[in-house]
C-alpha positions in Angstrom: 60.5 92.7 138.7 63.2 93.0 136.0 62.6 91.2 132.8 64.7 88.0 132.4 67.5 87.9 129.8 67.5 84.1 129.6 66.9 82.9 126.1 63.4 81.7 125.5 63.2 78.2 124.1 60.3 79.2 121.8 62.5 81.8 120.0 62.1 81.3 116.3 64.4 81.9 113.3 62.4 85.2 112.7 63.3 86.4 116.2 67.0 85.7 115.6 66.9 87.4 112.2 65.2 90.5 113.8 67.8 90.7 116.5 70.6 90.5 113.8 68.8 93.3 111.9 68.6 95.4 115.0 72.2 94.8 115.9 73.2 95.9 112.4 71.2 99.1 112.7 72.5 99.8 116.1 76.2 99.3 114.9 75.5 101.6 111.9 74.2 104.4 114.2 77.2 103.9 116.5 79.8 104.2 113.8 78.0 107.1 112.0 77.9 108.9 115.4 81.6 108.2 116.0 82.6 109.4 112.6 80.6 112.6 112.8 81.8 113.5 116.3 83.7 116.6 117.1 86.4 114.6 118.6 87.1 112.7 115.5 87.0 115.9 113.4 89.4 117.7 115.8 91.8 114.7 115.6 91.7 114.6 111.9 92.5 118.3 111.7 95.4 117.9 114.1 96.7 115.0 112.2 96.5 116.8 108.8 98.2 120.0 110.3 101.0 117.8 111.7 101.5 116.1 108.4 101.7 119.4 106.5 104.2 120.7 109.1 106.3 117.5 108.8 106.2 117.8 105.0 107.2 121.5 105.2 110.1 120.7 107.6 111.3 117.8 105.4 111.2 120.0 102.3 113.2 122.8 104.0 115.7 120.2 105.4 116.3 118.6 102.0 116.8 122.1 100.4 119.3 123.0 103.2 121.2 119.8 102.7 121.2 120.1 98.9 122.7 123.6 99.2 125.2 122.6 101.8 128.8 121.5 101.1 128.0 118.0 102.4 124.8 117.8 100.2 126.8 118.8 97.2 129.4 116.1 98.0 126.7 113.5 98.3 125.1 114.5 95.0 128.6 114.4 93.3 129.2 111.0 94.8 125.9 109.7 93.7 126.4 110.8 90.2 129.9 109.2 90.2 128.4 106.0 91.5 125.7 106.1 88.8 128.4 106.6 86.1 130.5 103.6 87.5 127.3 101.4 87.4 126.7 102.4 83.8 130.3 101.7 82.6 130.4 98.3 84.4 133.2 99.0 86.9 130.9 98.4 89.9 129.9 95.0 88.5 133.6 94.1 88.0 134.4 95.2 91.6 131.5 93.2 93.0 132.4 90.1 91.1 136.1 90.5 92.2 135.2 91.0 95.9 132.7 88.2 95.9 135.2 85.8 94.3 137.8 86.7 96.9 135.2 86.3 99.8 134.1 82.9 98.5 137.7 81.7 98.1 138.6 82.7 101.7 135.4 81.2 103.0 136.2 77.8 101.2 139.6 77.9 102.7 138.4 78.5 106.2 135.7 75.8 105.9 138.3 73.3 104.6 140.4 74.1 107.6 137.5 73.2 109.8 136.9 69.9 108.2 138.6 67.0 110.1 141.3 65.3 107.9 139.6 62.0 107.9 136.4 63.7 106.5 138.1 65.5 103.7 136.9 63.1 101.1 133.3 62.4 100.3 132.3 58.9 99.8 131.4 58.1 96.1 127.9 57.0 97.0 127.2 60.5 98.5 129.1 62.6 95.9 126.8 65.0 94.0 123.7 63.8 95.9 121.1 66.3 97.1 119.9 66.2 100.7 116.1 66.4 101.0 
C-alpha cells in the first residue's frame, strides 16, 4: 500500500525545517547539474561564437561605410553640425523655429476659442488648476 502524502497533524517545527533544508539541497543540486550540463555549455559556445561573428560583421560594415562616399559625406556633415553647435548657430536656429512654432500654435488655439470665451474672468486669471 502506497504511503500517504497527507500532512500529519503531529508534524513539528523541526520536521518543517528539515523539509526546507532538504528542498534547499535539492534545488542546489538541480541548478548545479543544469549549469554543468553539456547542453548549457554547447549553448554558451554557440552564443559566444554568434556574438563574435556579429561583432566582426559590424566592424567590417562600419569600415566599409566609413570608406564609402556616403560614409565620408556623413562624417563631413557630422563635423559641420558639431561646428555649428559650437558657434551657437544651431541654438539660434532652434530658438527661432521654436518661437515661430509657438506663435503659430497660439494663433490656431485662439481661432478655436469661441468669441464669448476669449476673455478670462478676473477671479480665474493667473490661478493654477490642481
